[in-house]
All heavy atoms as TSV, in Angstrom:
chain	resi	resn	atom	element	x	y	z
A	1	MET	N	N	-2.944	193.354	-141.680
A	1	MET	CA	C	-3.056	194.625	-141.022
A	1	MET	C	C	-3.937	195.567	-141.797
A	1	MET	O	O	-3.889	195.549	-142.997
A	1	MET	CB	C	-1.647	195.187	-141.020
A	1	MET	CG	C	-1.521	196.509	-140.266
A	1	MET	SD	S	0.216	196.907	-139.945
A	1	MET	CE	C	0.199	198.527	-140.560
A	2	GLN	N	N	-4.798	196.326	-141.139
A	2	GLN	CA	C	-5.742	197.191	-141.813
A	2	GLN	C	C	-5.159	198.615	-141.931
A	2	GLN	O	O	-4.364	198.933	-140.947
A	2	GLN	CB	C	-7.037	197.242	-141.052
A	2	GLN	CG	C	-7.748	195.984	-140.973
A	2	GLN	CD	C	-9.045	196.137	-140.112
A	2	GLN	OE1	O	-9.179	197.113	-139.401
A	2	GLN	NE2	N	-9.962	195.148	-140.225
A	3	HIS	N	N	-5.558	199.351	-142.953
A	3	HIS	CA	C	-5.139	200.731	-143.037
A	3	HIS	C	C	-5.948	201.577	-142.029
A	3	HIS	O	O	-7.064	201.241	-141.677
A	3	HIS	CB	C	-5.313	201.206	-144.471
A	3	HIS	CG	C	-4.494	200.586	-145.441
A	3	HIS	ND1	N	-3.152	200.767	-145.460
A	3	HIS	CD2	C	-4.737	199.870	-146.498
A	3	HIS	CE1	C	-2.555	200.135	-146.421
A	3	HIS	NE2	N	-3.530	199.543	-147.087
A	4	PRO	N	N	-5.403	202.636	-141.608
A	4	PRO	CA	C	-6.116	203.487	-140.664
A	4	PRO	C	C	-7.439	203.964	-141.124
A	4	PRO	O	O	-8.434	204.126	-140.401
A	4	PRO	CB	C	-5.146	204.662	-140.405
A	4	PRO	CG	C	-3.819	204.195	-140.754
A	4	PRO	CD	C	-4.054	203.169	-141.772
A	5	GLU	N	N	-7.561	204.283	-142.411
A	5	GLU	CA	C	-8.768	204.765	-143.088
A	5	GLU	C	C	-9.896	203.661	-142.892
A	5	GLU	O	O	-11.021	203.935	-142.712
A	5	GLU	CB	C	-8.528	205.166	-144.516
A	5	GLU	CG	C	-7.655	206.400	-144.687
A	5	GLU	CD	C	-6.210	206.097	-144.653
A	5	GLU	OE1	O	-5.861	204.865	-144.834
A	5	GLU	OE2	O	-5.388	206.997	-144.554
A	6	THR	N	N	-9.445	202.377	-143.164
A	6	THR	CA	C	-10.439	201.269	-143.101
A	6	THR	C	C	-10.848	201.151	-141.670
A	6	THR	O	O	-12.014	200.925	-141.454
A	6	THR	CB	C	-9.648	199.996	-143.604
A	6	THR	OG1	O	-9.180	200.190	-144.971
A	6	THR	CG2	C	-10.657	198.845	-143.649
A	7	ARG	N	N	-9.896	201.214	-140.760
A	7	ARG	CA	C	-10.325	201.082	-139.303
A	7	ARG	C	C	-11.318	202.171	-138.916
A	7	ARG	O	O	-12.347	201.907	-138.245
A	7	ARG	CB	C	-9.202	201.100	-138.458
A	7	ARG	CG	C	-8.351	199.817	-138.516
A	7	ARG	CD	C	-7.246	199.838	-137.465
A	7	ARG	NE	N	-7.700	199.910	-136.186
A	7	ARG	CZ	C	-7.715	198.850	-135.290
A	7	ARG	NH1	N	-7.225	197.710	-135.730
A	7	ARG	NH2	N	-8.214	198.947	-134.092
A	8	LEU	N	N	-11.038	203.367	-139.370
A	8	LEU	CA	C	-11.863	204.534	-139.062
A	8	LEU	C	C	-13.252	204.373	-139.710
A	8	LEU	O	O	-14.282	204.620	-139.028
A	8	LEU	CB	C	-11.205	205.846	-139.565
A	8	LEU	CG	C	-11.897	207.155	-139.162
A	8	LEU	CD1	C	-12.084	207.277	-137.652
A	8	LEU	CD2	C	-11.271	208.323	-139.703
A	9	ALA	N	N	-13.383	203.845	-140.949
A	9	ALA	CA	C	-14.605	203.615	-141.612
A	9	ALA	C	C	-15.398	202.535	-140.784
A	9	ALA	O	O	-16.647	202.709	-140.591
A	9	ALA	CB	C	-14.464	203.258	-143.027
A	10	LEU	N	N	-14.736	201.498	-140.395
A	10	LEU	CA	C	-15.448	200.454	-139.614
A	10	LEU	C	C	-15.882	200.981	-138.408
A	10	LEU	O	O	-17.102	200.637	-137.859
A	10	LEU	CB	C	-14.470	199.293	-139.494
A	10	LEU	CG	C	-14.239	198.494	-140.709
A	10	LEU	CD1	C	-13.176	197.444	-140.407
A	10	LEU	CD2	C	-15.491	197.779	-141.204
A	11	HIS	N	N	-15.099	201.886	-137.643
A	11	HIS	CA	C	-15.555	202.396	-136.377
A	11	HIS	C	C	-16.745	203.277	-136.592
A	11	HIS	O	O	-17.667	203.222	-135.811
A	11	HIS	CB	C	-14.301	203.164	-135.835
A	11	HIS	CG	C	-14.678	204.053	-134.701
A	11	HIS	ND1	N	-14.942	203.556	-133.423
A	11	HIS	CD2	C	-14.920	205.392	-134.588
A	11	HIS	CE1	C	-15.251	204.511	-132.532
A	11	HIS	NE2	N	-15.274	205.641	-133.298
A	12	HIS	N	N	-16.773	204.191	-137.563
A	12	HIS	CA	C	-17.909	205.002	-137.856
A	12	HIS	C	C	-19.150	204.157	-138.202
A	12	HIS	O	O	-20.213	204.542	-137.607
A	12	HIS	CB	C	-17.651	206.030	-139.000
A	12	HIS	CG	C	-16.727	207.076	-138.600
A	12	HIS	ND1	N	-17.104	207.974	-137.643
A	12	HIS	CD2	C	-15.513	207.374	-139.016
A	12	HIS	CE1	C	-16.031	208.790	-137.548
A	12	HIS	NE2	N	-15.106	208.536	-138.278
A	13	ALA	N	N	-19.008	203.103	-138.836
A	13	ALA	CA	C	-20.207	202.182	-139.223
A	13	ALA	C	C	-20.754	201.564	-137.896
A	13	ALA	O	O	-21.869	201.548	-137.624
A	13	ALA	CB	C	-19.808	201.206	-140.220
A	14	ARG	N	N	-19.852	201.073	-137.019
A	14	ARG	CA	C	-20.209	200.428	-135.856
A	14	ARG	C	C	-20.877	201.446	-134.853
A	14	ARG	O	O	-21.797	201.155	-134.243
A	14	ARG	CB	C	-18.987	199.767	-135.169
A	14	ARG	CG	C	-19.231	199.101	-133.826
A	14	ARG	CD	C	-20.102	197.866	-134.059
A	14	ARG	NE	N	-20.308	197.174	-132.779
A	14	ARG	CZ	C	-21.525	196.716	-132.427
A	14	ARG	NH1	N	-22.479	196.815	-133.117
A	14	ARG	NH2	N	-21.498	196.086	-131.185
A	15	ALA	N	N	-20.309	202.612	-134.797
A	15	ALA	CA	C	-20.792	203.614	-133.900
A	15	ALA	C	C	-22.220	204.066	-134.371
A	15	ALA	O	O	-23.213	204.216	-133.513
A	15	ALA	CB	C	-19.979	204.899	-133.918
A	16	ALA	N	N	-22.537	204.180	-135.653
A	16	ALA	CA	C	-23.825	204.444	-136.145
A	16	ALA	C	C	-24.773	203.409	-135.880
A	16	ALA	O	O	-25.888	203.557	-135.503
A	16	ALA	CB	C	-23.782	204.743	-137.737
A	17	ASP	N	N	-24.350	202.090	-136.045
A	17	ASP	CA	C	-25.168	200.970	-135.651
A	17	ASP	C	C	-25.590	200.929	-134.217
A	17	ASP	O	O	-26.724	200.772	-133.868
A	17	ASP	CB	C	-24.465	199.615	-136.055
A	17	ASP	CG	C	-25.308	198.415	-135.782
A	17	ASP	OD1	O	-26.549	198.468	-136.184
A	17	ASP	OD2	O	-24.853	197.385	-135.269
A	18	LEU	N	N	-24.560	201.292	-133.309
A	18	LEU	CA	C	-24.872	201.280	-131.906
A	18	LEU	C	C	-25.760	202.534	-131.535
A	18	LEU	O	O	-26.673	202.271	-130.676
A	18	LEU	CB	C	-23.601	201.445	-131.087
A	18	LEU	CG	C	-22.652	200.163	-131.112
A	18	LEU	CD1	C	-21.372	200.486	-130.399
A	18	LEU	CD2	C	-23.375	199.049	-130.354
A	19	ARG	N	N	-25.663	203.590	-132.176
A	19	ARG	CA	C	-26.559	204.727	-131.917
A	19	ARG	C	C	-27.969	204.350	-132.289
A	19	ARG	O	O	-28.984	204.648	-131.720
A	19	ARG	CB	C	-26.099	205.944	-132.765
A	19	ARG	CG	C	-25.004	206.676	-132.010
A	19	ARG	CD	C	-24.852	208.107	-132.639
A	19	ARG	NE	N	-23.415	208.370	-132.603
A	19	ARG	CZ	C	-22.561	208.087	-133.499
A	19	ARG	NH1	N	-22.943	207.642	-134.722
A	19	ARG	NH2	N	-21.330	208.474	-133.370
A	20	ALA	N	N	-28.103	203.630	-133.525
A	20	ALA	CA	C	-29.467	203.214	-133.985
A	20	ALA	C	C	-30.053	202.250	-132.990
A	20	ALA	O	O	-31.285	202.330	-132.661
A	20	ALA	CB	C	-29.346	202.576	-135.355
A	21	GLN	N	N	-29.278	201.314	-132.491
A	21	GLN	CA	C	-29.798	200.334	-131.539
A	21	GLN	C	C	-30.226	200.989	-130.223
A	21	GLN	O	O	-31.249	200.608	-129.690
A	21	GLN	CB	C	-28.792	199.261	-131.306
A	21	GLN	CG	C	-28.557	198.305	-132.355
A	21	GLN	CD	C	-27.399	197.323	-132.029
A	21	GLN	OE1	O	-27.056	197.037	-130.842
A	21	GLN	NE2	N	-26.936	196.620	-133.007
A	22	ALA	N	N	-29.401	201.925	-129.794
A	22	ALA	CA	C	-29.757	202.717	-128.623
A	22	ALA	C	C	-31.058	203.441	-128.791
A	22	ALA	O	O	-31.945	203.503	-127.847
A	22	ALA	CB	C	-28.632	203.614	-128.207
A	23	GLY	N	N	-31.272	204.174	-129.876
A	23	GLY	CA	C	-32.462	204.870	-130.218
A	23	GLY	C	C	-33.677	203.908	-130.207
A	23	GLY	O	O	-34.708	204.285	-129.620
A	24	ALA	N	N	-33.531	202.614	-130.852
A	24	ALA	CA	C	-34.667	201.796	-130.872
A	24	ALA	C	C	-34.899	201.230	-129.532
A	24	ALA	O	O	-36.106	201.074	-129.128
A	24	ALA	CB	C	-34.255	200.627	-131.793
A	25	TYR	N	N	-34.000	201.133	-128.669
A	25	TYR	CA	C	-34.184	200.611	-127.322
A	25	TYR	C	C	-34.942	201.687	-126.516
A	25	TYR	O	O	-35.868	201.327	-125.741
A	25	TYR	CB	C	-32.874	200.266	-126.624
A	25	TYR	CG	C	-32.962	199.892	-125.197
A	25	TYR	CD1	C	-33.503	198.655	-124.820
A	25	TYR	CD2	C	-32.697	200.814	-124.208
A	25	TYR	CE1	C	-33.675	198.301	-123.476
A	25	TYR	CE2	C	-32.856	200.508	-122.820
A	25	TYR	CZ	C	-33.312	199.172	-122.545
A	25	TYR	OH	O	-33.445	198.897	-121.199
A	26	ARG	N	N	-34.480	202.938	-126.650
A	26	ARG	CA	C	-35.222	204.037	-125.906
A	26	ARG	C	C	-36.697	204.070	-126.358
A	26	ARG	O	O	-37.528	204.350	-125.484
A	26	ARG	CB	C	-34.547	205.311	-126.249
A	26	ARG	CG	C	-33.397	205.650	-125.157
A	26	ARG	CD	C	-32.966	207.028	-125.404
A	26	ARG	NE	N	-31.584	206.942	-125.639
A	26	ARG	CZ	C	-30.878	207.159	-126.847
A	26	ARG	NH1	N	-31.639	207.454	-127.803
A	26	ARG	NH2	N	-29.630	207.004	-127.049
A	27	LEU	N	N	-36.920	203.838	-127.556
A	27	LEU	CA	C	-38.368	204.020	-128.019
A	27	LEU	C	C	-39.201	202.810	-127.573
A	27	LEU	O	O	-40.330	202.956	-127.356
A	27	LEU	CB	C	-38.342	204.082	-129.616
A	27	LEU	CG	C	-37.861	205.429	-130.153
A	27	LEU	CD1	C	-37.802	205.335	-131.674
A	27	LEU	CD2	C	-38.643	206.555	-129.682
A	28	ALA	N	N	-38.530	201.661	-127.526
A	28	ALA	CA	C	-39.315	200.380	-127.181
A	28	ALA	C	C	-39.417	200.246	-125.691
A	28	ALA	O	O	-40.381	199.589	-125.234
A	28	ALA	CB	C	-38.525	199.188	-127.812
A	29	ARG	N	N	-38.600	200.933	-124.901
A	29	ARG	CA	C	-38.640	200.651	-123.381
A	29	ARG	C	C	-39.771	201.473	-122.901
A	29	ARG	O	O	-40.014	202.625	-123.241
A	29	ARG	CB	C	-37.343	201.260	-122.887
A	29	ARG	CG	C	-37.114	200.864	-121.401
A	29	ARG	CD	C	-35.924	201.348	-120.813
A	29	ARG	NE	N	-36.112	202.813	-120.646
A	29	ARG	CZ	C	-35.230	203.752	-120.474
A	29	ARG	NH1	N	-33.939	203.403	-120.379
A	29	ARG	NH2	N	-35.435	205.046	-120.311
A	30	PRO	N	N	-40.570	200.907	-122.053
A	30	PRO	CA	C	-41.722	201.671	-121.446
A	30	PRO	C	C	-41.243	202.809	-120.634
A	30	PRO	O	O	-40.337	202.639	-119.876
A	30	PRO	CB	C	-42.469	200.627	-120.675
A	30	PRO	CG	C	-41.537	199.567	-120.372
A	30	PRO	CD	C	-40.502	199.481	-121.520
A	31	ALA	N	N	-41.851	203.922	-120.628
A	31	ALA	CA	C	-41.538	205.021	-119.881
A	31	ALA	C	C	-42.078	204.835	-118.441
A	31	ALA	O	O	-43.140	204.295	-118.230
A	31	ALA	CB	C	-42.234	206.346	-120.377
A	32	LYS	N	N	-41.196	205.072	-117.459
A	32	LYS	CA	C	-41.710	204.942	-116.083
A	32	LYS	C	C	-41.156	206.201	-115.372
A	32	LYS	O	O	-40.259	206.937	-115.716
A	32	LYS	CB	C	-40.985	203.814	-115.479
A	32	LYS	CG	C	-39.469	203.605	-115.465
A	32	LYS	CD	C	-38.990	202.358	-114.828
A	32	LYS	CE	C	-37.475	202.229	-114.983
A	32	LYS	NZ	N	-36.932	201.081	-114.400
A	33	PRO	N	N	-41.876	206.630	-114.260
A	33	PRO	CA	C	-41.514	207.762	-113.492
A	33	PRO	C	C	-40.158	207.580	-113.005
A	33	PRO	O	O	-39.665	206.671	-112.540
A	33	PRO	CB	C	-42.499	207.776	-112.320
A	33	PRO	CG	C	-43.122	206.431	-112.300
A	33	PRO	CD	C	-42.938	205.812	-113.602
A	34	SER	N	N	-39.345	208.785	-113.132
A	34	SER	CA	C	-38.009	208.813	-112.644
A	34	SER	C	C	-37.768	209.245	-111.241
A	34	SER	O	O	-36.655	209.273	-110.827
A	34	SER	CB	C	-37.156	209.650	-113.652
A	34	SER	OG	O	-37.600	210.993	-113.520
A	35	HIS	N	N	-38.858	209.539	-110.534
A	35	HIS	CA	C	-38.743	210.127	-109.256
A	35	HIS	C	C	-39.427	209.199	-108.143
A	35	HIS	O	O	-39.953	209.556	-107.223
A	35	HIS	CB	C	-39.438	211.542	-109.073
A	35	HIS	CG	C	-38.717	212.511	-109.915
A	35	HIS	ND1	N	-37.440	213.015	-109.812
A	35	HIS	CD2	C	-39.020	213.098	-111.096
A	35	HIS	CE1	C	-36.992	213.802	-110.656
A	35	HIS	NE2	N	-38.097	214.003	-111.546
A	36	GLY	N	N	-39.195	207.973	-108.427
A	36	GLY	CA	C	-39.652	206.945	-107.425
A	36	GLY	C	C	-38.781	206.960	-106.176
A	36	GLY	O	O	-37.791	207.642	-106.007
A	37	LEU	N	N	-39.268	206.082	-105.278
A	37	LEU	CA	C	-38.557	205.968	-103.948
A	37	LEU	C	C	-37.078	205.541	-104.198
A	37	LEU	O	O	-36.160	206.050	-103.539
A	37	LEU	CB	C	-39.233	205.054	-103.098
A	37	LEU	CG	C	-38.587	204.759	-101.737
A	37	LEU	CD1	C	-38.609	206.075	-100.898
A	37	LEU	CD2	C	-39.362	203.673	-101.008
A	38	ARG	N	N	-36.887	204.639	-105.155
A	38	ARG	CA	C	-35.539	204.090	-105.364
A	38	ARG	C	C	-34.661	205.166	-105.868
A	38	ARG	O	O	-33.514	205.217	-105.498
A	38	ARG	CB	C	-35.699	202.934	-106.305
A	38	ARG	CG	C	-34.512	202.120	-106.557
A	38	ARG	CD	C	-34.785	200.885	-107.442
A	38	ARG	NE	N	-33.706	200.078	-107.502
A	38	ARG	CZ	C	-33.618	198.933	-108.109
A	38	ARG	NH1	N	-34.739	198.446	-108.620
A	38	ARG	NH2	N	-32.580	198.104	-108.164
A	39	THR	N	N	-35.137	206.012	-106.773
A	39	THR	CA	C	-34.308	207.051	-107.347
A	39	THR	C	C	-34.003	208.140	-106.304
A	39	THR	O	O	-32.814	208.509	-106.170
A	39	THR	CB	C	-35.029	207.771	-108.603
A	39	THR	OG1	O	-35.302	206.724	-109.512
A	39	THR	CG2	C	-34.220	208.770	-109.176
A	40	ARG	N	N	-34.951	208.468	-105.576
A	40	ARG	CA	C	-34.705	209.421	-104.418
A	40	ARG	C	C	-33.751	208.947	-103.403
A	40	ARG	O	O	-32.779	209.703	-102.974
A	40	ARG	CB	C	-35.971	209.906	-103.733
A	40	ARG	CG	C	-36.851	210.794	-104.606
A	40	ARG	CD	C	-38.028	211.272	-103.867
A	40	ARG	NE	N	-39.016	210.216	-103.930
A	40	ARG	CZ	C	-39.947	210.097	-103.103
A	40	ARG	NH1	N	-40.160	210.984	-102.088
A	40	ARG	NH2	N	-40.803	209.101	-103.090
A	41	LEU	N	N	-33.853	207.646	-103.125
A	41	LEU	CA	C	-32.924	207.100	-102.063
A	41	LEU	C	C	-31.560	207.025	-102.708
A	41	LEU	O	O	-30.472	207.312	-102.055
A	41	LEU	CB	C	-33.372	205.589	-101.693
A	41	LEU	CG	C	-32.400	204.891	-100.884
A	41	LEU	CD1	C	-32.305	205.620	-99.514
A	41	LEU	CD2	C	-32.882	203.485	-100.723
A	42	GLY	N	N	-31.443	206.661	-104.020
A	42	GLY	CA	C	-30.069	206.577	-104.597
A	42	GLY	C	C	-29.483	207.973	-104.625
A	42	GLY	O	O	-28.248	207.982	-104.343
A	43	TRP	N	N	-30.157	209.002	-104.994
A	43	TRP	CA	C	-29.505	210.312	-105.069
A	43	TRP	C	C	-29.205	210.858	-103.621
A	43	TRP	O	O	-28.208	211.599	-103.535
A	43	TRP	CB	C	-30.440	211.332	-105.764
A	43	TRP	CG	C	-30.366	211.239	-107.271
A	43	TRP	CD1	C	-31.348	210.709	-108.173
A	43	TRP	CD2	C	-29.190	211.423	-108.097
A	43	TRP	NE1	N	-30.827	210.732	-109.382
A	43	TRP	CE2	C	-29.459	211.134	-109.369
A	43	TRP	CE3	C	-27.934	211.861	-107.758
A	43	TRP	CZ2	C	-28.586	211.280	-110.492
A	43	TRP	CZ3	C	-26.974	212.022	-108.814
A	43	TRP	CH2	C	-27.336	211.724	-110.264
A	44	THR	N	N	-29.979	210.410	-102.671
A	44	THR	CA	C	-29.599	210.878	-101.351
A	44	THR	C	C	-28.283	210.159	-100.803
A	44	THR	O	O	-27.470	210.816	-100.319
A	44	THR	CB	C	-30.777	210.390	-100.384
A	44	THR	OG1	O	-32.015	211.097	-100.798
A	44	THR	CG2	C	-30.498	210.771	-98.939
A	45	LEU	N	N	-28.167	208.945	-101.214
A	45	LEU	CA	C	-26.947	208.193	-100.897
A	45	LEU	C	C	-25.690	208.828	-101.574
A	45	LEU	O	O	-24.628	208.920	-101.096
A	45	LEU	CB	C	-27.042	206.681	-101.260
A	45	LEU	CG	C	-27.956	205.979	-100.327
A	45	LEU	CD1	C	-28.125	204.520	-100.874
A	45	LEU	CD2	C	-27.385	205.992	-98.934
A	46	VAL	N	N	-25.918	209.201	-102.850
A	46	VAL	CA	C	-24.927	209.959	-103.583
A	46	VAL	C	C	-24.477	211.255	-102.817
A	46	VAL	O	O	-23.276	211.536	-102.736
A	46	VAL	CB	C	-25.236	210.276	-105.070
A	46	VAL	CG1	C	-24.320	211.215	-105.765
A	46	VAL	CG2	C	-25.313	208.938	-105.723
A	47	GLU	N	N	-25.473	212.059	-102.499
A	47	GLU	CA	C	-25.217	213.317	-101.822
A	47	GLU	C	C	-24.459	213.085	-100.475
A	47	GLU	O	O	-23.510	213.793	-100.193
A	47	GLU	CB	C	-26.541	214.045	-101.461
A	47	GLU	CG	C	-26.339	215.382	-100.883
A	47	GLU	CD	C	-27.711	216.026	-100.626
A	47	GLU	OE1	O	-28.719	215.662	-101.123
A	47	GLU	OE2	O	-27.549	217.229	-100.037
A	48	VAL	N	N	-24.921	212.085	-99.791
A	48	VAL	CA	C	-24.284	211.817	-98.431
A	48	VAL	C	C	-22.765	211.314	-98.659
A	48	VAL	O	O	-21.859	211.684	-98.033
A	48	VAL	CB	C	-25.020	210.775	-97.699
A	48	VAL	CG1	C	-24.178	210.205	-96.483
A	48	VAL	CG2	C	-26.328	211.198	-97.185
A	49	GLY	N	N	-22.607	210.480	-99.714
A	49	GLY	CA	C	-21.282	210.089	-100.032
A	49	GLY	C	C	-20.344	211.215	-100.442
A	49	GLY	O	O	-19.127	211.288	-100.045
A	50	LEU	N	N	-20.870	212.228	-101.231
A	50	LEU	CA	C	-20.112	213.331	-101.564
A	50	LEU	C	C	-19.783	214.179	-100.463
A	50	LEU	O	O	-18.665	214.717	-100.318
A	50	LEU	CB	C	-20.859	214.123	-102.738
A	50	LEU	CG	C	-20.851	213.488	-104.030
A	50	LEU	CD1	C	-21.772	214.323	-105.022
A	50	LEU	CD2	C	-19.504	213.368	-104.642
A	51	ARG	N	N	-20.659	214.417	-99.476
A	51	ARG	CA	C	-20.455	215.205	-98.301
A	51	ARG	C	C	-19.359	214.494	-97.396
A	51	ARG	O	O	-18.503	215.176	-96.871
A	51	ARG	CB	C	-21.674	215.358	-97.489
A	51	ARG	CG	C	-22.720	216.268	-98.153
A	51	ARG	CD	C	-23.802	216.454	-97.264
A	51	ARG	NE	N	-24.825	217.250	-98.042
A	51	ARG	CZ	C	-25.474	218.208	-97.480
A	51	ARG	NH1	N	-25.393	218.527	-96.294
A	51	ARG	NH2	N	-26.398	218.981	-98.250
A	52	ILE	N	N	-19.329	213.198	-97.274
A	52	ILE	CA	C	-18.358	212.510	-96.587
A	52	ILE	C	C	-16.967	212.537	-97.303
A	52	ILE	O	O	-15.957	212.725	-96.552
A	52	ILE	CB	C	-18.709	210.976	-96.400
A	52	ILE	CG1	C	-19.994	210.879	-95.438
A	52	ILE	CG2	C	-17.605	210.192	-95.791
A	52	ILE	CD1	C	-20.549	209.497	-95.357
A	53	ALA	N	N	-16.988	212.440	-98.539
A	53	ALA	CA	C	-15.703	212.451	-99.386
A	53	ALA	C	C	-15.076	213.844	-99.480
A	53	ALA	O	O	-13.892	213.944	-99.706
A	53	ALA	CB	C	-15.914	211.812	-100.747
A	54	THR	N	N	-15.783	214.941	-99.293
A	54	THR	CA	C	-15.344	216.186	-99.517
A	54	THR	C	C	-14.713	216.752	-98.199
A	54	THR	O	O	-15.366	216.732	-97.114
A	54	THR	CB	C	-16.393	217.215	-99.918
A	54	THR	OG1	O	-17.014	216.657	-101.062
A	54	THR	CG2	C	-15.866	218.590	-100.202
A	55	PRO	N	N	-13.415	217.112	-98.239
A	55	PRO	CA	C	-12.807	217.665	-97.081
A	55	PRO	C	C	-13.337	218.903	-96.536
A	55	PRO	O	O	-13.691	219.778	-97.455
A	55	PRO	CB	C	-11.278	217.754	-97.422
A	55	PRO	CG	C	-11.256	217.847	-98.821
A	55	PRO	CD	C	-12.537	217.169	-99.396
A	56	ARG	N	N	-13.526	219.094	-95.312
A	56	ARG	CA	C	-14.066	220.356	-94.681
A	56	ARG	C	C	-12.913	221.492	-94.799
A	56	ARG	O	O	-11.750	221.120	-94.680
A	56	ARG	CB	C	-14.448	220.221	-93.332
A	56	ARG	CG	C	-15.561	219.193	-93.151
A	56	ARG	CD	C	-16.220	219.416	-91.802
A	56	ARG	NE	N	-17.222	218.405	-91.578
A	56	ARG	CZ	C	-18.513	218.618	-91.950
A	56	ARG	NH1	N	-18.928	219.585	-92.525
A	56	ARG	NH2	N	-19.456	217.660	-91.644
A	57	PRO	N	N	-13.306	222.676	-95.093
A	57	PRO	CA	C	-12.338	223.752	-95.173
A	57	PRO	C	C	-11.749	223.959	-93.771
A	57	PRO	O	O	-12.447	223.864	-92.739
A	57	PRO	CB	C	-13.022	224.919	-95.668
A	57	PRO	CG	C	-14.465	224.677	-95.434
A	57	PRO	CD	C	-14.651	223.115	-95.469
A	58	VAL	N	N	-10.465	224.291	-93.674
A	58	VAL	CA	C	-9.766	224.627	-92.446
A	58	VAL	C	C	-10.015	226.073	-92.176
A	58	VAL	O	O	-9.655	226.942	-92.990
A	58	VAL	CB	C	-8.348	224.240	-92.575
A	58	VAL	CG1	C	-7.551	224.643	-91.218
A	58	VAL	CG2	C	-8.183	222.779	-92.944
A	59	LEU	N	N	-10.456	226.420	-90.972
A	59	LEU	CA	C	-10.667	227.806	-90.607
A	59	LEU	C	C	-9.461	228.236	-89.890
A	59	LEU	O	O	-8.971	227.637	-88.881
A	59	LEU	CB	C	-11.862	227.862	-89.681
A	59	LEU	CG	C	-13.258	227.448	-90.303
A	59	LEU	CD1	C	-14.240	227.598	-89.184
A	59	LEU	CD2	C	-13.632	228.408	-91.406
A	60	VAL	N	N	-8.955	229.319	-90.424
A	60	VAL	CA	C	-7.731	229.917	-89.766
A	60	VAL	C	C	-8.139	231.213	-89.057
A	60	VAL	O	O	-8.742	232.065	-89.556
A	60	VAL	CB	C	-6.663	230.284	-90.876
A	60	VAL	CG1	C	-5.443	230.953	-90.244
A	60	VAL	CG2	C	-6.347	229.057	-91.705
A	61	HIS	N	N	-7.731	231.327	-87.805
A	61	HIS	CA	C	-8.068	232.444	-86.980
A	61	HIS	C	C	-6.948	233.325	-86.894
A	61	HIS	O	O	-5.800	233.136	-86.777
A	61	HIS	CB	C	-8.482	232.031	-85.546
A	61	HIS	CG	C	-9.799	231.297	-85.520
A	61	HIS	ND1	N	-10.989	231.988	-85.541
A	61	HIS	CD2	C	-10.098	230.024	-85.581
A	61	HIS	CE1	C	-11.985	231.170	-85.591
A	61	HIS	NE2	N	-11.413	229.920	-85.617
């Protein structure tokens, strides 16, 4: 059984390692345009899905 302080220290070390790996990946990955057809289509589908999922307000006369 590990002490809570030991687990916390290991967690912080692992989190720092993951952040460093993510930073290295971001730097190594080639930049590509984010507004391609695929991205626009994806956001359009998200918008349509949100409109379908959101209930319409009830109008009271």
